[in-house]
C-alpha positions as CSV (number, residue, x, y, z in Angstrom):
1,M,-24.7,-87.3,-40.3
2,S,-22.0,-88.0,-42.9
3,S,-19.5,-85.3,-43.8
4,I,-18.5,-84.4,-47.4
5,R,-15.2,-86.3,-46.8
6,Q,-17.0,-89.5,-45.5
7,K,-19.4,-89.4,-48.5
8,Q,-16.5,-89.1,-50.9
9,I,-14.8,-92.1,-49.2
10,N,-18.0,-94.1,-49.5
11,A,-18.2,-93.3,-53.2
12,L,-14.5,-94.4,-53.6
13,K,-15.0,-97.6,-51.7
14,Q,-18.0,-98.5,-53.8
15,M,-16.0,-97.8,-56.9
16,L,-13.2,-100.2,-55.5
17,N,-16.0,-102.7,-54.9
18,L,-16.5,-102.8,-58.6
19,N,-19.4,-100.4,-58.2
20,Q,-21.6,-102.8,-56.3
21,V,-23.5,-101.4,-53.4
22,S,-22.4,-103.3,-50.3
23,T,-24.6,-103.5,-47.2
24,K,-23.9,-104.9,-43.8
25,S,-26.1,-107.9,-44.6
26,T,-24.2,-108.7,-47.9
27,L,-20.6,-108.3,-46.9
28,V,-18.4,-110.4,-49.2
29,E,-14.7,-111.1,-49.4
30,P,-13.0,-108.4,-51.5
31,V,-12.2,-109.4,-55.1
32,W,-8.5,-108.9,-55.9
33,K,-8.0,-106.2,-58.4
34,V,-5.5,-103.6,-59.8
35,L,-6.1,-99.8,-59.5
36,I,-4.8,-97.6,-62.3
37,Y,-5.1,-93.8,-61.7
38,D,-3.9,-90.6,-63.3
39,R,-2.4,-87.8,-61.2
40,T,-5.8,-86.2,-60.5
41,G,-7.2,-89.5,-59.3
42,Q,-4.1,-90.0,-57.0
43,D,-4.6,-86.5,-55.5
44,I,-8.3,-87.4,-54.7
45,I,-7.5,-90.8,-53.2
46,S,-4.4,-90.2,-51.2
47,P,-5.8,-88.0,-48.3
48,L,-8.8,-90.4,-48.0
49,I,-7.6,-94.0,-48.3
50,S,-4.3,-95.3,-47.0
51,V,-2.2,-98.0,-48.7
52,K,-3.3,-100.4,-45.9
53,E,-6.9,-99.7,-46.4
54,L,-6.5,-100.3,-50.2
55,R,-5.1,-103.8,-49.5
56,E,-8.0,-104.4,-47.2
57,L,-10.3,-103.5,-50.1
58,G,-8.6,-106.0,-52.3
59,V,-6.3,-103.7,-54.3
60,T,-3.1,-105.7,-54.7
61,L,-1.4,-103.1,-57.0
62,H,-1.9,-99.4,-57.6
63,V,-0.1,-97.8,-60.5
64,Q,0.0,-94.6,-62.5
65,L,-1.8,-94.8,-65.8
66,H,1.1,-93.3,-67.8
67,S,3.7,-95.7,-66.2
68,D,5.2,-98.8,-67.9
69,R,2.8,-101.7,-66.9
70,D,3.1,-105.4,-67.6
71,P,0.1,-107.4,-68.6
72,I,-1.8,-109.0,-65.6
73,P,-4.2,-111.7,-66.7
74,E,-7.4,-112.8,-64.8
75,V,-7.5,-109.8,-62.5
76,P,-10.1,-107.0,-63.0
77,A,-8.6,-103.5,-63.5
78,I,-10.2,-100.5,-62.1
79,Y,-9.3,-97.2,-63.9
80,F,-9.8,-94.0,-62.1
81,C,-9.0,-90.9,-64.2
82,A,-10.1,-87.8,-65.8
83,P,-11.6,-88.2,-69.4
84,T,-8.8,-86.3,-71.1
85,E,-7.5,-87.0,-74.6
86,E,-4.1,-88.1,-73.3
87,N,-5.7,-90.5,-70.7
88,L,-8.2,-92.0,-73.2
89,G,-5.3,-92.5,-75.7
90,R,-3.4,-94.5,-73.1
91,I,-6.5,-96.6,-72.2
92,C,-6.9,-97.4,-75.9
93,Q,-3.2,-98.5,-75.9
94,D,-4.1,-100.9,-73.0
95,F,-7.0,-102.3,-75.1
96,Q,-4.6,-103.0,-78.0
97,R,-2.1,-104.7,-75.9
98,A,-4.7,-106.7,-73.9
99,V,-3.0,-105.6,-70.7
100,Y,-6.0,-106.8,-68.5
101,D,-8.8,-109.3,-68.9
102,V,-11.6,-107.1,-67.4
103,Y,-11.9,-103.3,-67.4
104,H,-13.9,-101.1,-65.1
105,L,-13.6,-97.5,-66.3
106,N,-14.4,-94.9,-63.8
107,F,-14.1,-91.2,-64.9
108,I,-13.6,-88.6,-62.2
109,C,-16.0,-86.2,-64.1
110,P,-18.4,-87.1,-67.0
111,I,-17.0,-88.3,-70.3
112,S,-18.5,-86.6,-73.3
113,R,-20.7,-88.5,-75.8
114,Q,-18.1,-88.1,-78.5
115,K,-15.2,-89.4,-76.4
116,L,-17.3,-92.3,-75.3
117,E,-18.0,-93.2,-78.9
118,D,-14.2,-93.0,-79.7
119,L,-13.5,-95.3,-76.8
120,A,-16.2,-97.7,-78.1
121,S,-14.6,-97.7,-81.6
122,A,-11.1,-98.3,-80.1
123,S,-12.5,-101.3,-78.1
124,L,-14.1,-102.7,-81.3
125,Q,-10.9,-102.4,-83.2
126,S,-9.0,-104.1,-80.4
127,N,-11.6,-106.9,-80.1
128,C,-12.0,-106.3,-76.4
129,V,-15.6,-105.1,-76.1
130,A,-16.5,-108.1,-73.9
131,S,-13.7,-107.2,-71.5
132,I,-15.2,-103.8,-70.8
133,H,-17.5,-104.6,-67.9
134,K,-18.5,-101.1,-66.7
135,V,-18.2,-97.4,-67.6
136,F,-19.0,-95.0,-64.8
137,D,-19.1,-91.2,-64.3
138,Q,-18.2,-90.8,-60.7
139,Y,-18.8,-87.0,-60.0
140,I,-16.1,-86.8,-57.4
141,N,-13.8,-84.2,-59.0
142,F,-12.6,-82.5,-55.8
143,I,-10.2,-83.2,-53.0
144,S,-11.5,-83.6,-49.4
145,L,-8.8,-82.8,-47.0
146,E,-10.9,-82.8,-43.8
147,D,-14.5,-83.3,-42.9
148,D,-15.2,-79.6,-43.6
149,L,-12.5,-78.7,-46.0
150,F,-12.0,-79.4,-49.8
151,V,-10.1,-77.9,-52.7
152,L,-10.5,-78.5,-56.4
153,K,-6.9,-79.1,-57.4
154,H,-3.5,-79.8,-56.1
155,Q,-1.3,-80.6,-59.0
156,N,-1.7,-78.2,-62.0
157,S,-3.5,-75.9,-59.7
158,D,-1.9,-72.9,-61.4
159,S,-4.7,-73.1,-64.0
160,L,-7.3,-72.1,-61.3
161,S,-5.0,-69.6,-59.4
162,Y,-5.6,-66.0,-58.6
163,Y,-3.1,-65.1,-61.3
164,A,-4.9,-67.3,-63.9
165,I,-8.2,-65.5,-63.2
166,N,-6.8,-61.9,-63.0
167,K,-4.0,-61.7,-65.6
168,A,-4.2,-58.8,-68.0
169,D,-4.2,-60.7,-71.3
170,L,-6.9,-63.2,-70.3
171,K,-9.2,-64.0,-73.3
172,D,-12.9,-64.6,-72.9
173,T,-12.5,-68.3,-74.0
174,E,-9.9,-68.8,-71.2
175,I,-11.9,-67.3,-68.5
176,D,-14.9,-69.5,-69.6
177,D,-12.7,-72.6,-69.5
178,V,-11.6,-71.7,-66.0
179,M,-15.1,-71.0,-64.8
180,D,-16.4,-74.2,-66.4
181,T,-13.7,-76.2,-64.6
182,I,-14.7,-74.7,-61.3
183,V,-18.4,-75.2,-61.9
184,D,-18.0,-78.9,-62.9
185,S,-16.1,-79.6,-59.6
186,L,-18.5,-77.7,-57.4
187,F,-21.4,-79.6,-59.2
188,S,-19.6,-82.8,-58.2
189,V,-19.4,-81.6,-54.5
190,F,-23.2,-81.3,-54.4
191,V,-23.9,-84.5,-56.4
192,T,-21.7,-86.3,-53.8
193,T,-23.5,-84.7,-50.8
194,G,-26.9,-85.2,-52.5
195,T,-28.2,-81.7,-51.9
196,V,-29.1,-78.7,-54.0
197,P,-27.9,-75.5,-52.3
198,I,-29.3,-71.9,-52.3
199,I,-26.5,-69.8,-53.8
200,R,-25.4,-66.4,-52.7
201,S,-22.6,-64.3,-54.4
202,P,-21.5,-60.7,-54.8
203,K,-22.0,-59.0,-58.1
204,G,-19.5,-58.0,-60.7
205,N,-16.7,-60.5,-60.3
206,A,-15.5,-64.0,-60.9
207,A,-17.7,-65.3,-58.0
208,E,-20.8,-64.0,-59.9
209,M,-19.8,-65.9,-63.0
210,V,-19.3,-69.2,-61.1
211,A,-22.6,-68.7,-59.2
212,K,-24.6,-68.1,-62.3
213,K,-23.1,-71.0,-64.3
214,L,-23.5,-73.4,-61.3
215,D,-27.1,-72.3,-60.8
216,K,-27.8,-73.0,-64.6
217,K,-26.1,-76.4,-64.4
218,L,-28.0,-77.5,-61.3
219,R,-31.2,-76.2,-62.8
220,E,-30.7,-78.1,-66.1
221,N,-30.0,-81.3,-64.2
222,L,-33.0,-81.0,-61.8
223,F,-35.4,-80.5,-64.6
224,D,-34.0,-83.4,-66.7
225,A,-36.3,-86.3,-65.8
226,R,-34.0,-88.9,-67.3
227,N,-30.6,-87.8,-65.8
228,N,-31.6,-86.1,-62.5
229,L,-28.7,-86.8,-60.1
230,F,-30.5,-85.3,-57.1
231,H,-33.6,-87.5,-56.8
232,T,-32.5,-88.4,-53.2
233,D,-32.5,-84.8,-52.2
234,T,-36.2,-84.5,-51.4
235,H,-36.2,-86.7,-48.3
236,T,-32.8,-85.9,-46.7
237,G,-30.1,-83.5,-46.8
238,S,-26.3,-84.1,-46.6
239,F,-26.2,-82.6,-43.1
240,N,-29.8,-81.7,-42.2
241,F,-33.4,-81.7,-43.4
242,Q,-33.0,-78.2,-44.6
243,R,-31.0,-77.3,-47.7
244,P,-27.5,-75.8,-47.3
245,L,-26.4,-72.3,-48.2
246,L,-23.6,-72.0,-50.8
247,I,-21.7,-68.6,-50.5
248,I,-19.3,-68.1,-53.4
249,L,-16.8,-65.3,-52.9
250,D,-13.8,-63.9,-54.9
251,R,-10.3,-63.8,-53.4
252,N,-10.4,-60.0,-53.8
253,V,-12.8,-59.8,-50.9
254,D,-9.8,-60.1,-48.5
255,M,-6.2,-59.9,-49.9
256,A,-4.5,-59.4,-46.5
257,T,-5.4,-62.8,-44.9
258,P,-3.5,-65.0,-47.4
259,L,-0.4,-63.0,-46.7
260,H,-0.8,-62.8,-43.0
261,H,1.9,-64.4,-40.7
262,T,0.0,-67.0,-38.8
263,W,0.2,-68.4,-35.3
264,T,-1.8,-71.6,-35.3
265,Y,-0.2,-75.0,-35.7
266,Q,-1.9,-76.1,-39.1
267,A,-1.5,-72.7,-40.7
268,L,2.2,-72.6,-39.6
269,T,2.8,-76.1,-41.0
270,H,1.4,-75.0,-44.3
271,D,3.2,-71.7,-44.4
272,L,6.7,-72.9,-43.2
273,L,6.8,-76.6,-44.1
274,N,4.5,-76.7,-47.2
275,L,1.8,-79.0,-45.9
276,A,0.1,-80.5,-48.9
277,L,-2.7,-83.2,-49.1
278,N,-2.4,-83.7,-45.4
279,R,1.3,-84.6,-45.7
280,V,4.4,-82.7,-44.7
281,I,8.0,-83.8,-45.4
282,I,10.6,-82.7,-42.8
283,E,14.3,-82.6,-43.8
284,E,16.0,-84.1,-40.7
285,S,19.7,-83.3,-40.4
286,S,22.0,-86.4,-40.0
287,S,23.8,-86.9,-36.7
288,T,26.9,-88.0,-38.5
289,G,28.8,-85.1,-40.1
290,G,28.8,-85.1,-43.9
291,A,25.9,-87.4,-44.4
292,K,22.9,-86.3,-46.4
293,A,19.8,-85.0,-44.6
294,K,17.1,-87.5,-44.2
295,S,13.5,-86.8,-45.5
296,R,10.8,-87.8,-43.1
297,P,7.2,-87.9,-44.5
298,C,4.5,-87.1,-41.8
299,E,0.9,-87.8,-42.4
300,L,-1.5,-85.4,-40.6
301,N,-5.1,-86.5,-40.6
302,S,-8.2,-87.2,-38.6
303,N,-6.8,-90.5,-37.3
304,D,-4.2,-88.5,-35.3
305,K,-6.1,-87.2,-32.2
306,F,-3.4,-84.8,-31.2
307,W,-3.5,-83.1,-34.6
308,S,-7.3,-83.1,-34.6
309,T,-7.3,-81.4,-31.2
310,H,-4.4,-79.0,-31.6
311,K,-4.3,-78.1,-35.3
312,G,-6.1,-74.8,-34.6
313,S,-4.2,-74.0,-31.4
314,P,-1.6,-71.2,-31.1
315,F,1.9,-72.6,-31.4
316,P,3.0,-72.1,-27.8
317,T,0.0,-74.1,-26.7
318,V,1.0,-76.8,-29.0
319,A,4.5,-76.9,-27.6
320,E,3.1,-77.4,-24.0
321,A,0.7,-80.0,-25.2
322,I,3.5,-82.1,-26.8
323,Q,5.5,-81.8,-23.6
324,E,2.5,-83.0,-21.6
325,E,1.9,-85.9,-24.0
326,L,5.6,-86.9,-23.6
327,E,5.4,-86.8,-19.7
328,E,2.2,-89.0,-19.8
329,Y,3.8,-91.4,-22.2
330,K,7.0,-91.7,-20.0
331,S,4.9,-92.4,-16.9
332,S,2.9,-95.2,-18.7
333,E,6.1,-96.7,-20.1
334,D,7.8,-96.6,-16.7
335,E,4.7,-98.4,-15.2
336,V,5.0,-101.2,-17.7
337,K,8.8,-101.5,-17.1
338,R,8.1,-101.6,-13.3
339,L,5.6,-104.4,-13.6
340,K,7.9,-106.4,-15.9
341,T,10.8,-106.0,-13.5
342,S,8.7,-107.0,-10.5
343,M,7.9,-110.2,-12.4
344,G,11.5,-110.9,-13.3
345,I,10.8,-110.3,-17.0
346,D,13.5,-108.4,-18.9
347,N,12.5,-109.3,-22.5
348,E,9.3,-110.1,-24.4
349,D,9.7,-113.7,-25.5
350,G,6.8,-116.1,-25.6
351,V,7.4,-117.6,-22.2
352,A,7.6,-114.2,-20.6
353,L,4.4,-113.1,-22.2
354,S,2.6,-116.3,-21.1
355,I,3.8,-115.8,-17.5
356,V,2.4,-112.2,-17.6
357,S,-1.0,-113.2,-19.0
358,D,-1.4,-115.7,-16.3
359,N,-1.2,-113.0,-13.6
360,T,-3.3,-110.2,-12.5
361,A,-5.6,-108.2,-14.8
362,R,-3.6,-105.1,-14.1
363,I,-0.4,-106.7,-15.5
364,T,-2.3,-108.1,-18.5
365,S,-3.8,-104.7,-19.2
366,A,-0.3,-103.1,-19.1
367,V,1.2,-105.4,-21.5
368,N,-1.8,-105.2,-23.9
369,S,-1.4,-101.5,-23.9
370,L,2.0,-101.7,-25.4
371,P,0.9,-101.4,-29.1
372,Q,-1.1,-98.2,-28.2
373,L,1.9,-96.9,-26.3
374,L,4.2,-97.5,-29.3
375,E,1.7,-95.7,-31.6
376,K,1.5,-92.8,-29.1
377,K,5.3,-92.6,-29.0
378,R,5.4,-92.5,-32.8
379,L,2.9,-89.6,-33.0
380,I,4.7,-87.7,-30.1
381,D,8.0,-88.1,-32.0
382,M,6.3,-87.0,-35.2
383,H,4.8,-83.8,-33.7
384,T,8.1,-83.0,-31.9
385,T,9.9,-83.2,-35.2
386,I,7.3,-80.9,-36.9
387,A,7.0,-78.4,-33.9
388,T,10.9,-78.3,-33.7
389,A,11.2,-77.5,-37.4
390,I,8.5,-74.7,-37.0
391,L,10.2,-73.3,-33.9
392,N,13.4,-73.0,-35.7
393,F,11.8,-71.0,-38.5
394,I,10.0,-68.8,-35.9
395,K,13.3,-68.0,-34.3
396,Q,15.2,-67.4,-37.6
397,R,12.5,-65.2,-39.1
398,K,11.1,-63.6,-35.9
399,F,7.7,-64.9,-37.0
400,D,6.1,-63.9,-33.7
401,T,7.1,-60.2,-34.3
402,F,5.5,-60.1,-37.7
403,F,2.3,-61.8,-36.4
404,E,2.0,-59.5,-33.5
405,L,2.4,-56.4,-35.6
406,E,0.1,-57.5,-38.3
407,E,-2.6,-58.2,-35.7
408,K,-2.1,-54.7,-34.4
409,I,-2.4,-53.3,-38.0
410,M,-5.7,-55.2,-38.5
411,S,-7.1,-53.8,-35.2
412,K,-6.2,-50.2,-36.3
413,A,-3.4,-49.6,-33.8
414,N,-0.8,-47.0,-34.5
415,V,2.2,-49.0,-35.7
416,E,4.1,-46.6,-38.0
417,K,7.3,-46.4,-35.8
418,N,7.4,-50.3,-35.2
419,L,6.8,-50.9,-38.9
420,A,9.7,-48.8,-40.1
421,D,12.0,-50.4,-37.4
422,I,11.2,-53.9,-38.6
423,L,11.5,-53.1,-42.3
424,T,14.9,-51.5,-41.8
425,D,16.3,-54.2,-39.4
426,P,18.4,-56.8,-41.3
427,E,18.2,-59.2,-38.4
428,I,14.3,-59.5,-38.5
429,G,12.7,-61.7,-41.2
430,T,13.3,-62.2,-44.9
431,P,12.6,-59.8,-47.7
432,E,9.5,-61.9,-48.4
433,D,8.3,-61.4,-44.8
434,K,8.8,-57.7,-45.0
435,M,6.9,-57.5,-48.2
436,R,4.0,-59.5,-46.7
437,L,3.9,-57.2,-43.7
438,F,4.0,-54.0,-45.7
439,I,1.3,-55.1,-48.1
440,I,-1.0,-55.8,-45.1
441,Y,-0.3,-52.4,-43.7
442,F,-1.0,-50.8,-47.2
443,I,-4.3,-52.7,-47.6
444,C,-5.6,-51.9,-44.0
445,T,-4.5,-48.3,-44.0
446,P,-7.3,-46.2,-45.7
447,H,-5.0,-43.3,-46.8
448,I,-1.3,-43.3,-47.4
449,S,0.2,-40.1,-49.0
450,E,2.4,-40.5,-52.0
451,N,5.5,-39.3,-50.1
452,E,4.9,-41.9,-47.3
453,Y,4.4,-44.6,-50.1
454,L,7.7,-43.6,-51.8
455,K,9.5,-43.6,-48.5
456,Y,8.4,-47.2,-47.7
457,E,9.1,-48.2,-51.3
458,T,12.8,-47.1,-50.8
459,I,13.0,-49.0,-47.5
460,L,11.7,-52.2,-49.0
461,Q,14.1,-51.9,-52.0
462,E,17.0,-51.4,-49.7
463,A,15.8,-54.5,-47.7
464,G,16.1,-56.5,-51.0
465,C,12.3,-56.9,-51.6
466,D,10.7,-57.6,-55.0
467,L,8.5,-54.6,-55.4
468,L,6.2,-56.2,-58.1
469,P,3.6,-57.5,-55.7
470,L,3.2,-54.0,-54.3
471,T,2.9,-52.6,-57.8
472,Y,-0.1,-54.8,-58.3
473,I,-1.6,-54.2,-54.9
474,K,-1.4,-50.5,-55.5
475,R,-3.3,-50.8,-58.7
476,W,-5.8,-53.3,-57.1
477,K,-6.5,-51.0,-54.2
478,S,-7.2,-48.0,-56.5
479,Y,-10.1,-49.7,-58.2
480,T,-11.4,-52.0,-55.4
481,K,-14.0,-50.9,-52.9
482,M,-13.2,-52.9,-49.7
483,V,-16.2,-54.6,-48.1
484,G,-16.8,-53.1,-44.6
485,G,-14.4,-50.2,-45.2
486,T,-12.2,-49.3,-42.2
487,N,-13.7,-52.0,-40.0
488,H,-12.7,-54.7,-42.3
489,Y,-10.6,-56.6,-39.6
490,E,-12.4,-55.3,-36.5
491,G,-11.5,-57.0,-33.2
492,A,-8.1,-58.3,-34.3
493,G,-5.0,-58.2,-32.1
494,T,-3.1,-60.2,-29.6
495,K,-2.3,-60.3,-25.9
496,T,1.0,-61.5,-24.5
497,V,1.1,-64.0,-21.6
498,N,4.3,-63.0,-19.8
499,M,5.7,-66.5,-19.0
500,F,5.3,-70.0,-20.5
501,S,4.3,-72.6,-18.0
502,K,7.2,-74.2,-16.1
503,L,6.5,-77.3,-18.2
504,V,7.8,-75.6,-21.3
505,S,10.4,-73.3,-19.8
506,Q,12.2,-75.9,-17.8
507,G,13.6,-79.2,-19.1
508,S,11.6,-79.1,-22.3
509,S,12.7,-80.0,-25.8
510,F,11.3,-76.7,-26.9
511,V,13.5,-73.9,-25.9
512,M,11.2,-71.0,-26.3
513,E,13.6,-68.2,-25.3
514,G,13.1,-65.1,-27.4
515,V,9.6,-66.3,-28.7
516,K,6.5,-64.4,-27.4
517,N,3.7,-66.4,-25.9
518,L,1.0,-64.6,-27.9
519,V,-2.7,-65.4,-27.5
520,V,-4.9,-64.4,-30.4
521,K,-7.9,-62.3,-29.7
522,R,-11.2,-63.7,-31.0
523,H,-12.3,-61.8,-34.2
524,N,-14.0,-62.5,-37.4
525,L,-12.1,-62.2,-40.7
526,P,-13.9,-60.6,-43.6
527,V,-15.0,-64.0,-45.1
528,T,-16.4,-65.0,-41.7
529,R,-18.1,-61.6,-41.4
530,I,-19.9,-62.1,-44.7
531,V,-21.0,-65.7,-43.7
532,D,-22.3,-64.5,-40.4
533,H,-24.5,-61.9,-42.3
534,L,-25.7,-64.3,-44.9
535,I,-26.3,-67.5,-42.9
536,D,-28.5,-65.6,-40.4
537,F,-30.1,-63.2,-42.9
538,K,-28.9,-60.2,-41.0
539,N,-29.9,-56.8,-42.3
540,S,-27.0,-55.3,-44.1
541,P,-26.9,-52.9,-47.0
542,E,-23.8,-54.5,-48.6
543,M,-25.5,-58.1,-48.3
544,E,-28.5,-56.7,-50.3
545,E,-26.2,-56.5,-53.3
546,Y,-25.6,-60.2,-53.2
547,H,-27.3,-62.5,-55.7
548,Y,-29.9,-65.0,-54.3
549,L,-30.1,-68.0,-56.6
550,D,-32.3,-71.0,-56.0
551,P,-31.8,-73.7,-58.7
552,K,-35.1,-75.4,-57.6
553,Q,-37.2,-72.4,-58.6
554,I,-38.3,-72.1,-62.2
555,K,-38.2,-68.3,-62.0
556,L,-35.6,-66.1,-60.4
557,T,-36.6,-65.4,-56.8
558,E,-36.2,-62.5,-54.5
559,I,-34.5,-62.8,-51.0
560,P,-37.1,-64.2,-48.7
561,R,-37.8,-61.8,-45.7
562,N,-39.0,-64.2,-43.0
563,R,-37.2,-67.4,-43.4
564,A,-35.2,-69.3,-40.7
565,P,-31.3,-69.0,-40.5
566,F,-29.4,-71.7,-42.4
567,Q,-27.9,-74.5,-40.3
568,D,-25.4,-75.6,-42.9
569,A,-23.2,-73.5,-45.2
570,F,-20.6,-74.1,-47.8
571,V,-18.2,-71.2,-48.3
572,F,-16.2,-71.4,-51.6
573,I,-13.3,-68.9,-52.5
574,V,-12.6,-68.4,-56.2
575,G,-8.8,-67.7,-56.6
576,G,-7.5,-69.7,-53.6
577,G,-8.0,-70.0,-49.9
578,S,-5.9,-70.3,-46.8
579,Y,-5.8,-72.3,-43.6
580,T,-6.1,-69.1,-41.5
581,E,-9.4,-68.3,-43.2
582,Y,-10.6,-71.9,-42.7
583,Q,-9.6,-71.9,-39.0
584,N,-11.5,-68.6,-38.4
585,L,-14.6,-70.2,-39.8
586,V,-14.1,-73.3,-37.7
587,D,-13.9,-71.1,-34.6
588,Y,-17.0,-69.2,-35.7
589,A,-19.0,-72.4,-36.1
590,K,-17.9,-73.6,-32.6
591,Q,-18.9,-70.3,-31.1
592,K,-22.3,-70.6,-32.7
593,T,-22.8,-74.1,-31.5
594,T,-21.8,-73.1,-28.0
595,S,-24.4,-70.3,-28.0
596,G,-27.1,-72.8,-28.9
597,S,-27.3,-72.0,-32.7
598,T,-25.8,-75.1,-34.3
599,K,-23.9,-74.4,-37.5
600,R,-21.9,-76.5,-39.8
601,I,-19.6,-74.7,-42.2
602,V,-17.7,-76.4,-45.0
603,Y,-14.8,-74.4,-46.5
604,G,-13.7,-74.9,-50.1
605,A,-11.4,-73.1,-52.5
606,T,-9.9,-73.6,-55.9
607,T,-6.7,-74.4,-54.1
608,L,-4.9,-73.6,-50.8
609,N,-2.0,-71.1,-51.4
610,T,0.9,-70.7,-49.1
611,P,1.7,-67.0,-48.6
612,K,4.7,-67.6,-50.6
613,Q,2.8,-68.9,-53.6
614,F,0.3,-66.0,-53.3
615,L,3.0,-63.4,-53.2
616,K,4.5,-65.0,-56.4
617,Q,1.2,-64.6,-58.2
618,L,1.0,-61.0,-57.2
619,S,4.5,-60.6,-58.5
620,L,3.5,-62.0,-61.9
621,L,0.5,-59.7,-61.9
622,G,2.7,-56.8,-60.9
623,Q,4.9,-57.4,-64.1
624,E,1.8,-56.7,-66.2
625,S,0.9,-53.5,-64.4
């Protein structure tokens, strides 16, 4: 069954095929065309379709809408952009200049009637009505990063940030605009999947506003006979025959996890190397003194088997796996070299290859495997570069120490002595690391006396920390009732494996001295706990307080008492998510599948914040306190 990511890819490919539905029986040669997108369109396409795939789909040129573009006659132009005033103004300029002969206009989200009429007037004035072949609303206003992961925005994501939703001087019109933007994107997600979800959300926060507005929007569309976008929903689902559950939560449900020092490969790459849109750029120092450092872009996606397998693994496991891959590659390379040498072949010219191909199948197979070997070597080199950069940060900032202590805090272990030692030690971490650690301690400790708080505030100040995030968190804690109380992070913790395997400790490119080999204990984070209760209809007083909204029902419905657990769920976080939270849900879904209760959980958020970005937002809110 298709994932949300695959369905979005299919929608984009159909758009690039000039919105003609292609079937296997009617495959035709691609028409050469030009693709023009805005920044929003670029963010949607870049994690899904590579430049090579665009070429295969007939896109000879892809350019920014607001760049300087020369006229290109006799080639259809596909526009993929949001219907903003600025973008529509530029499209009208293109009409006046007759930049292209044929226009296919695709809007990421629906264009309003008024703007469509303005566009029509501009085309009449420019005498290019006949050149506009199609105008489409695409309903794909979200960014699929993985099969089960999506965000709403990358660039300009500050408008949907935790700060934007919680700032003190927020006007009603502003909050309505933010909520409408979120709802429009979530609506696009479900139009793309072709399903109408059942919605659950807590009461009294931003998540409730999103849930009610989305329920209203879905309801209006379903009961609009002319414009119903879900007419296919009745016979299939996006993932299953039963409808999915959509759980909308507010970031306030768990403020510790976005600041947590992480230990898994993907989350570390995001935290330390700013992973964005499945891409990370590593600054490689030059071997020659004085030369500028070289930037190396690394694409991390589902085509990379190593990444798919190990992105959720603890970092020491990843280091071992890279070393194993390297050893395996070397043995394969040595085998090919040995075969070539035994044949008297020292180069790969045409004669040499023809001699090899006339010999045994074993030799032919070895030579044919060279392209795969080279690709494997490229991926090993890339992951070695990424892992080395992460390892350097871990050592510089004693990341393992912070992670281990935070896990102990979450498991309610007594850490007061260790906490004071770390906060006062100038050799351990940055001021930002120390502030993250203390905020987690402050959130997870039910009662901290004013004297104790002032003592730590002084320590943090002396360590060079910005105290504004703590100012906000103190105010936040005073009026927030934490879900689950003291058992909020029950089961957290780590265990230390005394030694790394010989593979990593001897002759490895990863010198792991001074880094603990920590294994994370299996536990559910707060969001996962909520999902576990709602997806299986578990009896829980706190879950009784959640709204139950079914857009297919004319009247508001009560929570059904005897219905089967959901198989598929969407979890959406208003105010920003994190890879740590996403990975915890992935682990939970795997555990459920292993136990025979198949679950598919899709994680979405307004945006994915790095801990540094989230801390900065808390600092801005602290200024207002």
